[in-house]
All heavy atoms as a GROMACS GRO file, in nm:
protein
  581
    1MET      N    1   0.077  -0.113   0.002
    1MET     CA    2   0.002   0.005   0.002
    1MET      C    3   0.095   0.124  -0.007
    1MET      O    4   0.186   0.132   0.077
    1MET     CB    5  -0.090   0.000   0.118
    1MET     CG    6  -0.172   0.121   0.132
    1MET     SD    7  -0.267   0.143   0.283
    1MET     CE    8  -0.341  -0.013   0.316
    2ARG      N    9   0.064   0.211  -0.086
    2ARG     CA   10   0.142   0.335  -0.090
    2ARG      C   11   0.051   0.450  -0.018
    2ARG      O   12  -0.065   0.480  -0.038
    2ARG     CB   13   0.149   0.372  -0.236
    2ARG     CG   14   0.268   0.469  -0.264
    2ARG     CD   15   0.293   0.470  -0.406
    2ARG     NE   16   0.421   0.404  -0.432
    2ARG     CZ   17   0.520   0.459  -0.482
    2ARG    NH1   18   0.502   0.577  -0.544
    2ARG    NH2   19   0.636   0.404  -0.493
    3LEU      N   20   0.126   0.515   0.076
    3LEU     CA   21   0.059   0.618   0.154
    3LEU      C   22   0.110   0.761   0.115
    3LEU      O   23   0.231   0.769   0.084
    3LEU     CB   24   0.080   0.597   0.301
    3LEU     CG   25   0.030   0.461   0.354
    3LEU    CD1   26   0.077   0.448   0.515
    3LEU    CD2   27  -0.119   0.449   0.351
    4VAL      N   28   0.026   0.859   0.119
    4VAL     CA   29   0.070   0.996   0.091
    4VAL      C   30   0.155   1.044   0.212
    4VAL      O   31   0.248   1.121   0.188
    4VAL     CB   32  -0.050   1.086   0.066
    4VAL    CG1   33  -0.018   1.224   0.059
    4VAL    CG2   34  -0.127   1.035  -0.051
    5ASN      N   35   0.124   0.994   0.326
    5ASN     CA   36   0.195   1.029   0.449
    5ASN      C   37   0.226   0.900   0.519
    5ASN      O   38   0.139   0.819   0.548
    5ASN     CB   39   0.098   1.123   0.530
    5ASN     CG   40   0.170   1.175   0.660
    5ASN    OD1   41   0.276   1.122   0.702
    5ASN    ND2   42   0.100   1.270   0.727
    6PRO      N   43   0.352   0.880   0.557
    6PRO     CA   44   0.389   0.761   0.626
    6PRO      C   45   0.339   0.750   0.780
    6PRO      O   46   0.370   0.645   0.843
    6PRO     CB   47   0.538   0.748   0.621
    6PRO     CG   48   0.578   0.897   0.617
    6PRO     CD   49   0.469   0.969   0.536
    7VAL      N   50   0.284   0.863   0.831
    7VAL     CA   51   0.251   0.869   0.967
    7VAL      C   52   0.110   0.810   0.991
    7VAL      O   53   0.016   0.841   0.922
    7VAL     CB   54   0.252   1.015   1.025
    7VAL    CG1   55   0.200   1.016   1.164
    7VAL    CG2   56   0.386   1.069   1.013
    8MET      N   57   0.102   0.717   1.078
    8MET     CA   58  -0.032   0.655   1.112
    8MET      C   59  -0.036   0.636   1.260
    8MET      O   60   0.060   0.633   1.337
    8MET     CB   61  -0.051   0.525   1.039
    8MET     CG   62   0.040   0.413   1.075
    8MET     SD   63   0.013   0.255   0.977
    8MET     CE   64   0.077   0.305   0.821
    9THR      N   65  -0.161   0.621   1.317
    9THR     CA   66  -0.173   0.602   1.457
    9THR      C   67  -0.147   0.455   1.498
    9THR      O   68  -0.149   0.376   1.418
    9THR     CB   69  -0.320   0.630   1.492
    9THR    OG1   70  -0.407   0.534   1.433
    9THR    CG2   71  -0.358   0.775   1.467
   10ALA      N   72  -0.112   0.441   1.628
   10ALA     CA   73  -0.089   0.308   1.677
   10ALA      C   74  -0.230   0.256   1.698
   10ALA      O   75  -0.334   0.312   1.722
   10ALA     CB   76  -0.021   0.316   1.811
   11SER      N   77  -0.242   0.117   1.690
   11SER     CA   78  -0.372   0.047   1.693
   11SER      C   79  -0.447   0.081   1.816
   11SER      O   80  -0.402   0.070   1.930
   11SER     CB   81  -0.351  -0.099   1.694
   11SER     OG   82  -0.466  -0.170   1.702
   12GLY      N   83  -0.566   0.130   1.795
   12GLY     CA   84  -0.665   0.160   1.907
   12GLY      C   85  -0.638   0.293   1.982
   12GLY      O   86  -0.726   0.319   2.067
   13THR      N   87  -0.536   0.357   1.957
   13THR     CA   88  -0.518   0.480   2.033
   13THR      C   89  -0.609   0.588   2.002
   13THR      O   90  -0.620   0.688   2.082
   13THR     CB   91  -0.373   0.534   2.018
   13THR    OG1   92  -0.342   0.567   1.883
   13THR    CG2   93  -0.271   0.434   2.070
   14CYS      N   94  -0.678   0.591   1.896
   14CYS     CA   95  -0.775   0.690   1.856
   14CYS      C   96  -0.911   0.637   1.840
   14CYS      O   97  -0.988   0.694   1.767
   14CYS     CB   98  -0.728   0.759   1.732
   14CYS     SG   99  -0.576   0.855   1.752
   15GLY      N  100  -0.948   0.526   1.920
   15GLY     CA  101  -1.080   0.469   1.911
   15GLY      C  102  -1.119   0.425   1.766
   15GLY      O  103  -1.044   0.354   1.703
   16TYR      N  104  -1.228   0.484   1.718
   16TYR     CA  105  -1.263   0.460   1.587
   16TYR      C  106  -1.226   0.574   1.489
   16TYR      O  107  -1.266   0.570   1.371
   16TYR     CB  108  -1.423   0.437   1.578
   16TYR     CG  109  -1.462   0.315   1.655
   16TYR    CD1  110  -1.520   0.319   1.788
   16TYR    CD2  111  -1.447   0.188   1.592
   16TYR    CE1  112  -1.551   0.202   1.855
   16TYR    CE2  113  -1.481   0.072   1.668
   16TYR     CZ  114  -1.530   0.086   1.788
   16TYR     OH  115  -1.582  -0.032   1.868
   17GLY      N  116  -1.157   0.666   1.530
   17GLY     CA  117  -1.101   0.770   1.442
   17GLY      C  118  -1.168   0.899   1.456
   17GLY      O  119  -1.107   1.005   1.471
   18VAL      N  120  -1.301   0.894   1.454
   18VAL     CA  121  -1.377   1.026   1.457
   18VAL      C  122  -1.367   1.096   1.584
   18VAL      O  123  -1.384   1.220   1.593
   18VAL     CB  124  -1.517   0.999   1.408
   18VAL    CG1  125  -1.527   0.953   1.263
   18VAL    CG2  126  -1.583   0.905   1.511
   19GLU      N  127  -1.335   1.024   1.687
   19GLU     CA  128  -1.326   1.086   1.821
   19GLU      C  129  -1.216   1.209   1.824
   19GLU      O  130  -1.231   1.297   1.908
   19GLU     CB  131  -1.284   0.990   1.933
   19GLU     CG  132  -1.392   0.884   1.961
   19GLU     CD  133  -1.387   0.765   1.864
   19GLU    OE1  134  -1.307   0.766   1.767
   19GLU    OE2  135  -1.446   0.658   1.898
   20TYR      N  136  -1.125   1.197   1.742
   20TYR     CA  137  -1.016   1.299   1.749
   20TYR      C  138  -1.039   1.405   1.635
   20TYR      O  139  -0.954   1.497   1.623
   20TYR     CB  140  -0.881   1.236   1.740
   20TYR     CG  141  -0.836   1.175   1.871
   20TYR    CD1  142  -0.877   1.045   1.903
   20TYR    CD2  143  -0.760   1.241   1.962
   20TYR    CE1  144  -0.845   0.994   2.027
   20TYR    CE2  145  -0.733   1.186   2.081
   20TYR     CZ  146  -0.774   1.062   2.114
   20TYR     OH  147  -0.734   1.005   2.226
   21SER      N  148  -1.140   1.393   1.562
   21SER     CA  149  -1.145   1.485   1.447
   21SER      C  150  -1.170   1.636   1.485
   21SER      O  151  -1.141   1.726   1.416
   21SER     CB  152  -1.260   1.444   1.361
   21SER     OG  153  -1.389   1.440   1.422
   22ASP      N  154  -1.219   1.664   1.612
   22ASP     CA  155  -1.230   1.798   1.662
   22ASP      C  156  -1.099   1.855   1.697
   22ASP      O  157  -1.084   1.986   1.709
   22ASP     CB  158  -1.322   1.804   1.787
   22ASP     CG  159  -1.463   1.779   1.752
   22ASP    OD1  160  -1.503   1.791   1.634
   22ASP    OD2  161  -1.538   1.748   1.844
   23PHE      N  162  -0.995   1.767   1.715
   23PHE     CA  163  -0.864   1.818   1.768
   23PHE      C  164  -0.754   1.815   1.661
   23PHE      O  165  -0.667   1.887   1.670
   23PHE     CB  166  -0.815   1.737   1.887
   23PHE     CG  167  -0.921   1.731   1.990
   23PHE    CD1  168  -0.991   1.607   2.007
   23PHE    CD2  169  -0.933   1.834   2.076
   23PHE    CE1  170  -1.084   1.597   2.112
   23PHE    CE2  171  -1.039   1.825   2.174
   23PHE     CZ  172  -1.110   1.716   2.193
   24TYR      N  173  -0.777   1.732   1.555
   24TYR     CA  174  -0.672   1.712   1.461
   24TYR      C  175  -0.754   1.667   1.329
   24TYR      O  176  -0.840   1.590   1.334
   24TYR     CB  177  -0.574   1.602   1.499
   24TYR     CG  178  -0.463   1.586   1.394
   24TYR    CD1  179  -0.355   1.679   1.399
   24TYR    CD2  180  -0.466   1.478   1.313
   24TYR    CE1  181  -0.262   1.654   1.310
   24TYR    CE2  182  -0.357   1.456   1.229
   24TYR     CZ  183  -0.262   1.551   1.222
   24TYR     OH  184  -0.154   1.536   1.131
   25ASP      N  185  -0.693   1.722   1.213
   25ASP     CA  186  -0.750   1.673   1.077
   25ASP      C  187  -0.700   1.535   1.050
   25ASP      O  188  -0.584   1.525   1.004
   25ASP     CB  189  -0.708   1.783   0.970
   25ASP     CG  190  -0.764   1.740   0.840
   25ASP    OD1  191  -0.830   1.642   0.829
   25ASP    OD2  192  -0.736   1.824   0.739
   26VAL      N  193  -0.772   1.440   1.082
   26VAL     CA  194  -0.726   1.302   1.060
   26VAL      C  195  -0.703   1.262   0.914
   26VAL      O  196  -0.641   1.169   0.881
   26VAL     CB  197  -0.823   1.197   1.124
   26VAL    CG1  198  -0.821   1.207   1.276
   26VAL    CG2  199  -0.964   1.211   1.072
   27GLN      N  200  -0.764   1.348   0.827
   27GLN     CA  201  -0.739   1.325   0.684
   27GLN      C  202  -0.584   1.350   0.643
   27GLN      O  203  -0.542   1.308   0.546
   27GLN     CB  204  -0.826   1.416   0.604
   27GLN     CG  205  -0.970   1.393   0.622
   27GLN     CD  206  -1.017   1.256   0.577
   27GLN    OE1  207  -0.965   1.201   0.475
   27GLN    NE2  208  -1.099   1.190   0.652
   28LYS      N  209  -0.517   1.421   0.732
   28LYS     CA  210  -0.374   1.441   0.703
   28LYS      C  211  -0.280   1.318   0.730
   28LYS      O  212  -0.169   1.308   0.702
   28LYS     CB  213  -0.319   1.558   0.787
   28LYS     CG  214  -0.382   1.696   0.750
   28LYS     CD  215  -0.325   1.812   0.830
   28LYS     CE  216  -0.372   1.954   0.782
   28LYS     NZ  217  -0.328   2.051   0.868
   29LEU      N  218  -0.336   1.220   0.808
   29LEU     CA  219  -0.262   1.104   0.837
   29LEU      C  220  -0.253   1.008   0.712
   29LEU      O  221  -0.340   1.011   0.631
   29LEU     CB  222  -0.332   1.031   0.952
   29LEU     CG  223  -0.337   1.090   1.091
   29LEU    CD1  224  -0.432   1.020   1.182
   29LEU    CD2  225  -0.189   1.096   1.145
   30GLY      N  226  -0.148   0.933   0.715
   30GLY     CA  227  -0.143   0.834   0.609
   30GLY      C  228  -0.242   0.725   0.623
   30GLY      O  229  -0.293   0.669   0.530
   31ALA      N  230  -0.266   0.691   0.754
   31ALA     CA  231  -0.362   0.592   0.784
   31ALA      C  232  -0.407   0.607   0.936
   31ALA      O  233  -0.338   0.658   1.013
   31ALA     CB  234  -0.316   0.452   0.766
   32LEU      N  235  -0.525   0.563   0.961
   32LEU     CA  236  -0.578   0.562   1.099
   32LEU      C  237  -0.601   0.414   1.131
   32LEU      O  238  -0.692   0.359   1.062
   32LEU     CB  239  -0.704   0.642   1.102
   32LEU     CG  240  -0.740   0.677   1.253
   32LEU    CD1  241  -0.762   0.819   1.275
   32LEU    CD2  242  -0.861   0.595   1.281
   33VAL      N  243  -0.538   0.364   1.226
   33VAL     CA  244  -0.556   0.224   1.270
   33VAL      C  245  -0.657   0.229   1.375
   33VAL      O  246  -0.630   0.263   1.492
   33VAL     CB  247  -0.421   0.152   1.307
   33VAL    CG1  248  -0.445   0.015   1.340
   33VAL    CG2  249  -0.321   0.174   1.194
   34CYS      N  250  -0.781   0.186   1.349
   34CYS     CA  251  -0.887   0.197   1.453
   34CYS      C  252  -0.880   0.078   1.551
   34CYS      O  253  -0.804  -0.018   1.527
   34CYS     CB  254  -1.026   0.196   1.390
   34CYS     SG  255  -1.072   0.045   1.306
   35LYS      N  256  -0.951   0.098   1.660
   35LYS     CA  257  -0.955  -0.016   1.753
   35LYS      C  258  -1.014  -0.147   1.692
   35LYS      O  259  -1.085  -0.138   1.595
   35LYS     CB  260  -1.031   0.030   1.882
   35LYS     CG  261  -1.182   0.032   1.862
   35LYS     CD  262  -1.257   0.082   1.989
   35LYS     CE  263  -1.262  -0.024   2.093
   35LYS     NZ  264  -1.269   0.029   2.230
   36GLY      N  265  -0.976  -0.258   1.752
   36GLY     CA  266  -1.018  -0.389   1.702
   36GLY      C  267  -1.167  -0.401   1.711
   36GLY      O  268  -1.232  -0.353   1.810
   37THR      N  269  -1.226  -0.452   1.607
   37THR     CA  270  -1.372  -0.485   1.611
   37THR      C  271  -1.399  -0.626   1.577
   37THR      O  272  -1.346  -0.680   1.479
   37THR     CB  273  -1.440  -0.389   1.506
   37THR    OG1  274  -1.404  -0.261   1.534
   37THR    CG2  275  -1.590  -0.411   1.508
   38THR      N  276  -1.482  -0.692   1.649
   38THR     CA  277  -1.518  -0.828   1.632
   38THR      C  278  -1.664  -0.834   1.571
   38THR      O  279  -1.736  -0.738   1.567
   38THR     CB  280  -1.522  -0.911   1.758
   38THR    OG1  281  -1.598  -0.841   1.856
   38THR    CG2  282  -1.379  -0.924   1.806
   39LEU      N  283  -1.703  -0.946   1.519
   39LEU     CA  284  -1.840  -0.960   1.457
   39LEU      C  285  -1.940  -0.937   1.564
   39LEU      O  286  -2.037  -0.851   1.539
   39LEU     CB  287  -1.861  -1.096   1.400
   39LEU     CG  288  -1.792  -1.129   1.271
   39LEU    CD1  289  -1.814  -1.273   1.225
   39LEU    CD2  290  -1.836  -1.025   1.159
   40GLU      N  291  -1.932  -0.993   1.678
   40GLU     CA  292  -2.019  -0.969   1.793
   40GLU      C  293  -1.963  -0.878   1.894
   40GLU      O  294  -1.845  -0.872   1.909
   40GLU     CB  295  -2.055  -1.106   1.863
   40GLU     CG  296  -2.120  -1.200   1.762
   40GLU     CD  297  -2.247  -1.162   1.707
   40GLU    OE1  298  -2.328  -1.102   1.790
   40GLU    OE2  299  -2.278  -1.197   1.596
   41PRO      N  300  -2.048  -0.793   1.968
   41PRO     CA  301  -1.999  -0.718   2.072
   41PRO      C  302  -1.922  -0.792   2.174
   41PRO      O  303  -1.964  -0.910   2.206
   41PRO     CB  304  -2.115  -0.645   2.130
   41PRO     CG  305  -2.230  -0.678   2.031
   41PRO     CD  306  -2.198  -0.794   1.957
   42ARG      N  307  -1.822  -0.730   2.235
   42ARG     CA  308  -1.743  -0.791   2.341
   42ARG      C  309  -1.731  -0.699   2.462
   42ARG      O  310  -1.700  -0.580   2.436
   42ARG     CB  311  -1.605  -0.832   2.296
   42ARG     CG  312  -1.604  -0.952   2.195
   42ARG     CD  313  -1.468  -0.989   2.161
   42ARG     NE  314  -1.385  -1.017   2.288
   42ARG     CZ  315  -1.298  -1.111   2.297
   42ARG    NH1  316  -1.275  -1.192   2.190
   42ARG    NH2  317  -1.229  -1.140   2.399
   43GLY      N  318  -1.748  -0.742   2.574
   43GLY     CA  319  -1.739  -0.660   2.691
   43GLY      C  320  -1.591  -0.646   2.741
   43GLY      O  321  -1.562  -0.563   2.832
   44GLY      N  322  -1.500  -0.725   2.692
   44GLY     CA  323  -1.362  -0.715   2.733
   44GLY      C  324  -1.333  -0.793   2.858
   44GLY      O  325  -1.430  -0.868   2.908
   45ASN      N  326  -1.219  -0.787   2.901
   45ASN     CA  327  -1.176  -0.853   3.027
   45ASN      C  328  -1.226  -0.785   3.148
   45ASN      O  329  -1.239  -0.660   3.153
   45ASN     CB  330  -1.023  -0.866   3.022
   45ASN     CG  331  -0.970  -0.959   2.924
   45ASN    OD1  332  -1.040  -1.053   2.879
   45ASN    ND2  333  -0.847  -0.938   2.866
   46PRO      N  334  -1.240  -0.853   3.257
   46PRO     CA  335  -1.277  -0.796   3.382
   46PRO      C  336  -1.166  -0.702   3.431
   46PRO      O  337  -1.048  -0.728   3.404
   46PRO     CB  338  -1.309  -0.908   3.485
   46PRO     CG  339  -1.223  -1.024   3.423
   46PRO     CD  340  -1.227  -1.008   3.276
   47GLN      N  341  -1.209  -0.610   3.521
   47GLN     CA  342  -1.103  -0.522   3.573
   47GLN      C  343  -1.037  -0.584   3.690
   47GLN      O  344  -1.105  -0.667   3.759
   47GLN     CB  345  -1.178  -0.388   3.617
   47GLN     CG  346  -1.227  -0.321   3.491
   47GLN     CD  347  -1.240  -0.166   3.508
   47GLN    OE1  348  -1.179  -0.113   3.600
   47GLN    NE2  349  -1.313  -0.108   3.425
   48PRO      N  350  -0.918  -0.552   3.727
   48PRO     CA  351  -0.837  -0.444   3.671
   48PRO      C  352  -0.769  -0.491   3.528
   48PRO      O  353  -0.738  -0.608   3.515
   48PRO     CB  354  -0.726  -0.424   3.764
   48PRO     CG  355  -0.715  -0.545   3.835
   48PRO     CD  356  -0.851  -0.615   3.838
   49ARG      N  357  -0.774  -0.406   3.434
   49ARG     CA  358  -0.715  -0.432   3.306
   49ARG      C  359  -0.585  -0.364   3.276
   49ARG      O  360  -0.526  -0.394   3.174
   49ARG     CB  361  -0.816  -0.401   3.201
   49ARG     CG  362  -0.951  -0.473   3.216
   49ARG     CD  363  -1.034  -0.461   3.112
   49ARG     NE  364  -1.105  -0.332   3.099
   49ARG     CZ  365  -1.209  -0.305   3.022
   49ARG    NH1  366  -1.259  -0.396   2.953
   49ARG    NH2  367  -1.255  -0.184   3.018
   50LEU      N  368  -0.546  -0.274   3.363
   50LEU     CA  369  -0.419  -0.204   3.355
   50LEU      C  370  -0.335  -0.218   3.476
   50LEU      O  371  -0.396  -0.231   3.584
   50LEU     CB  372  -0.448  -0.049   3.335
   50LEU     CG  373  -0.520  -0.005   3.204
   50LEU    CD1  374  -0.553   0.144   3.223
   50LEU    CD2  375  -0.437  -0.031   3.085
   51VAL      N  376  -0.206  -0.241   3.450
   51VAL     CA  377  -0.106  -0.249   3.557
   51VAL      C  378   0.019  -0.179   3.529
   51VAL      O  379   0.062  -0.181   3.415
   51VAL     CB  380  -0.091  -0.395   3.606
   51VAL    CG1  381  -0.015  -0.466   3.489
   51VAL    CG2  382   0.003  -0.410   3.722
   52GLU      N  383   0.066  -0.104   3.630
   52GLU     CA  384   0.190  -0.025   3.615
   52GLU      C  385   0.307  -0.118   3.645
   52GLU      O  386   0.307  -0.189   3.751
   52GLU     CB  387   0.191   0.099   3.693
   52GLU     CG  388   0.313   0.196   3.668
   52GLU     CD  389   0.309   0.320   3.734
   52GLU    OE1  390   0.205   0.354   3.797
   52GLU    OE2  391   0.408   0.390   3.739
   53THR      N  392   0.412  -0.121   3.562
   53THR     CA  393   0.532  -0.199   3.591
   53THR      C  394   0.646  -0.115   3.581
   53THR      O  395   0.632   0.010   3.542
   53THR     CB  396   0.544  -0.308   3.486
   53THR    OG1  397   0.587  -0.259   3.363
   53THR    CG2  398   0.419  -0.388   3.464
   54ALA      N  399   0.762  -0.162   3.620
   54ALA     CA  400   0.893  -0.083   3.610
   54ALA      C  401   0.920  -0.038   3.470
   54ALA      O  402   0.985   0.062   3.446
   54ALA     CB  403   1.002  -0.162   3.674
   55ALA      N  404   0.868  -0.114   3.378
   55ALA     CA  405   0.895  -0.092   3.231
   55ALA      C  406   0.790  -0.016   3.161
   55ALA      O  407   0.804   0.026   3.055
   55ALA     CB  408   0.922  -0.224   3.160
   56GLY      N  409   0.679   0.021   3.243
   56GLY     CA  410   0.571   0.092   3.172
   56GLY      C  411   0.437   0.031   3.214
   56GLY      O  412   0.425  -0.035   3.314
   57MET      N  413   0.340   0.058   3.124
   57MET     CA  414   0.207   0.003   3.150
   57MET      C  415   0.178  -0.120   3.070
   57MET      O  416   0.213  -0.128   2.954
   57MET     CB  417   0.104   0.115   3.116
   57MET     CG  418   0.114   0.240   3.200
   57MET     SD  419   0.060   0.223   3.368
   57MET     CE  420  -0.108   0.200   3.360
   58LEU      N  421   0.105  -0.210   3.132
   58LEU     CA  422   0.056  -0.326   3.061
   58LEU      C  423  -0.102  -0.324   3.058
   58LEU      O  424  -0.158  -0.279   3.153
   58LEU     CB  425   0.094  -0.453   3.125
   58LEU     CG  426   0.239  -0.487   3.127
   58LEU    CD1  427   0.257  -0.621   3.199
   58LEU    CD2  428   0.287  -0.518   2.985
   59ASN      N  429  -0.158  -0.357   2.943
   59ASN     CA  430  -0.302  -0.358   2.944
   59ASN      C  431  -0.356  -0.495   2.893
   59ASN      O  432  -0.290  -0.559   2.818
   59ASN     CB  433  -0.363  -0.241   2.869
   59ASN     CG  434  -0.357  -0.259   2.722
   59ASN    OD1  435  -0.419  -0.360   2.668
   59ASN    ND2  436  -0.312  -0.162   2.646
   60SER      N  437  -0.480  -0.528   2.936
   60SER     CA  438  -0.541  -0.648   2.901
   60SER      C  439  -0.694  -0.620   2.868
   60SER      O  440  -0.772  -0.666   2.946
   60SER     CB  441  -0.520  -0.759   2.990
   60SER     OG  442  -0.586  -0.874   2.951
   61ILE      N  443  -0.716  -0.526   2.777
   61ILE     CA  444  -0.853  -0.485   2.756
   61ILE      C  445  -0.942  -0.593   2.703
   61ILE      O  446  -1.060  -0.600   2.740
   61ILE     CB  447  -0.863  -0.349   2.659
   61ILE    CG1  448  -0.768  -0.247   2.714
   61ILE    CG2  449  -0.995  -0.310   2.638
   61ILE    CD1  450  -0.807  -0.194   2.847
   62GLY      N  451  -0.888  -0.676   2.623
   62GLY     CA  452  -0.963  -0.789   2.571
   62GLY      C  453  -1.054  -0.762   2.458
   62GLY      O  454  -1.160  -0.823   2.441
   63LEU      N  455  -1.019  -0.668   2.365
   63LEU     CA  456  -1.096  -0.637   2.253
   63LEU      C  457  -1.232  -0.586   2.285
   63LEU      O  458  -1.333  -0.628   2.210
   63LEU     CB  459  -1.101  -0.764   2.149
   63LEU     CG  460  -0.968  -0.783   2.077
   63LEU    CD1  461  -0.976  -0.905   1.991
   63LEU    CD2  462  -0.920  -0.665   2.008
   64GLN      N  463  -1.252  -0.516   2.388
   64GLN     CA  464  -1.388  -0.455   2.420
   64GLN      C  465  -1.428  -0.374   2.300
   64GLN      O  466  -1.354  -0.287   2.253
   64GLN     CB  467  -1.372  -0.372   2.552
   64GLN     CG  468  -1.502  -0.296   2.577
   64GLN     CD  469  -1.493  -0.214   2.700
   64GLN    OE1  470  -1.388  -0.203   2.765
   64GLN    NE2  471  -1.594  -0.135   2.722
   65ASN      N  472  -1.544  -0.403   2.245
   65ASN     CA  473  -1.587  -0.330   2.130
   65ASN      C  474  -1.745  -0.340   2.112
   65ASN      O  475  -1.802  -0.430   2.173
   65ASN     CB  476  -1.512  -0.360   2.000
   65ASN     CG  477  -1.541  -0.500   1.955
   65ASN    OD1  478  -1.633  -0.516   1.867
   65ASN    ND2  479  -1.481  -0.598   1.994
   66ILE      N  480  -1.800  -0.266   2.029
   66ILE     CA  481  -1.949  -0.264   2.009
   66ILE      C  482  -1.998  -0.357   1.904
   66ILE      O  483  -2.110  -0.382   1.880
   66ILE     CB  484  -2.002  -0.115   1.968
   66ILE    CG1  485  -1.932  -0.075   1.838
   66ILE    CG2  486  -1.975  -0.019   2.081
   66ILE    CD1  487  -1.986   0.066   1.787
   67GLY      N  488  -1.904  -0.431   1.828
   67GLY     CA  489  -1.939  -0.530   1.727
   67GLY      C  490  -1.952  -0.467   1.596
   67GLY      O  491  -1.991  -0.341   1.580
   68ALA      N  492  -1.938  -0.541   1.492
   68ALA     CA  493  -1.940  -0.489   1.354
   68ALA      C  494  -2.073  -0.419   1.322
   68ALA      O  495  -2.080  -0.314   1.250
   68ALA     CB  496  -1.898  -0.603   1.263
   69GLU      N  497  -2.181  -0.485   1.348
   69GLU     CA  498  -2.311  -0.424   1.308
   69GLU      C  499  -2.336  -0.285   1.370
   69GLU      O  500  -2.377  -0.202   1.297
   69GLU     CB  501  -2.436  -0.524   1.349
   69GLU     CG  502  -2.561  -0.490   1.294
   69GLU     CD  503  -2.670  -0.586   1.321
   69GLU    OE1  504  -2.634  -0.707   1.317
   69GLU    OE2  505  -2.783  -0.541   1.342
   70ALA      N  506  -2.310  -0.270   1.498
   70ALA     CA  507  -2.327  -0.141   1.573
   70ALA      C  508  -2.230  -0.041   1.507
   70ALA      O  509  -2.269   0.076   1.498
   70ALA     CB  510  -2.302  -0.154   1.720
   71LEU      N  511  -2.106  -0.088   1.479
   71LEU     CA  512  -2.011   0.003   1.426
   71LEU      C  513  -2.060   0.063   1.286
   71LEU      O  514  -2.056   0.184   1.274
   71LEU     CB  515  -1.877  -0.064   1.392
   71LEU     CG  516  -1.769   0.015   1.327
   71LEU    CD1  517  -1.720   0.131   1.416
   71LEU    CD2  518  -1.650  -0.078   1.295
   72ILE      N  519  -2.117  -0.025   1.209
   72ILE     CA  520  -2.166   0.037   1.080
   72ILE      C  521  -2.276   0.109   1.096
   72ILE      O  522  -2.301   0.227   1.037
   72ILE     CB  523  -2.199  -0.087   0.987
   72ILE    CG1  524  -2.080  -0.164   0.944
   72ILE    CG2  525  -2.282  -0.049   0.867
   72ILE    CD1  526  -2.096  -0.299   0.893
   73LYS      N  527  -2.372   0.085   1.183
   73LYS     CA  528  -2.504   0.162   1.209
   73LYS      C  529  -2.490   0.285   1.292
   73LYS      O  530  -2.555   0.384   1.266
   73LYS     CB  531  -2.608   0.072   1.272
   73LYS     CG  532  -2.667  -0.038   1.180
   73LYS     CD  533  -2.765  -0.117   1.255
   73LYS     CE  534  -2.831  -0.221   1.169
   73LYS     NZ  535  -2.926  -0.305   1.235
   74GLU      N  536  -2.395   0.276   1.394
   74GLU     CA  537  -2.406   0.384   1.494
   74GLU      C  538  -2.296   0.487   1.493
   74GLU      O  539  -2.300   0.600   1.534
   74GLU     CB  540  -2.401   0.325   1.633
   74GLU     CG  541  -2.520   0.240   1.660
   74GLU     CD  542  -2.512   0.159   1.788
   74GLU    OE1  543  -2.426   0.188   1.868
   74GLU    OE2  544  -2.592   0.067   1.809
   75ARG      N  545  -2.173   0.446   1.433
   75ARG     CA  546  -2.057   0.540   1.441
   75ARG      C  547  -2.066   0.633   1.314
   75ARG      O  548  -2.096   0.589   1.202
   75ARG     CB  549  -1.933   0.456   1.435
   75ARG     CG  550  -1.904   0.387   1.559
   75ARG     CD  551  -1.881   0.477   1.667
   75ARG     NE  552  -1.865   0.411   1.793
   75ARG     CZ  553  -1.827   0.463   1.904
   75ARG    NH1  554  -1.786   0.591   1.908
   75ARG    NH2  555  -1.818   0.397   2.011
   76PRO      N  556  -2.048   0.761   1.340
   76PRO     CA  557  -2.046   0.858   1.227
   76PRO      C  558  -1.924   0.831   1.140
   76PRO      O  559  -1.821   0.781   1.188
   76PRO     CB  560  -2.032   0.989   1.304
   76PRO     CG  561  -1.972   0.967   1.431
   76PRO     CD  562  -2.018   0.826   1.468
   77GLN      N  563  -1.938   0.863   1.011
   77GLN     CA  564  -1.836   0.845   0.922
   77GLN      C  565  -1.753   0.969   0.917
   77GLN      O  566  -1.807   1.086   0.919
   77GLN     CB  567  -1.891   0.816   0.777
   77GLN     CG  568  -1.979   0.693   0.771
   77GLN     CD  569  -1.909   0.567   0.806
   77GLN    OE1  570  -1.795   0.544   0.755
   77GLN    NE2  571  -1.959   0.496   0.899
   78SER      N  572  -1.620   0.964   0.916
   78SER     CA  573  -1.530   1.073   0.897
   78SER      C  574  -1.517   1.108   0.756
   78SER      O  575  -1.538   1.029   0.665
   78SER     CB  576  -1.397   1.047   0.962
   78SER     OG  577  -1.336   0.950   0.895
   79GLY      N  578  -1.475   1.229   0.736
   79GLY     CA  579  -1.434   1.274   0.591
   79GLY      C  580  -1.529   1.373   0.550
   79GLY      O  581  -1.532   1.428   0.447
   0.00000   0.00000   0.00000
């Protein structure tokens, strides 16, 4: 894939992408890597899901997401 801009977000750091559109023109990015989405909704792992270590933070969110059908129906489209 050839990108106009080689800069892209890290997976899941910008949710579904549109959440940051008020703060930054996401169209300037080469790609936006949205959060993982599964066919069916997932509640994710039970809490605590974050732990601080000497080397940084570890997370185990567990692919919490609204599911593919809800993503298509409910999330606004950017652009």
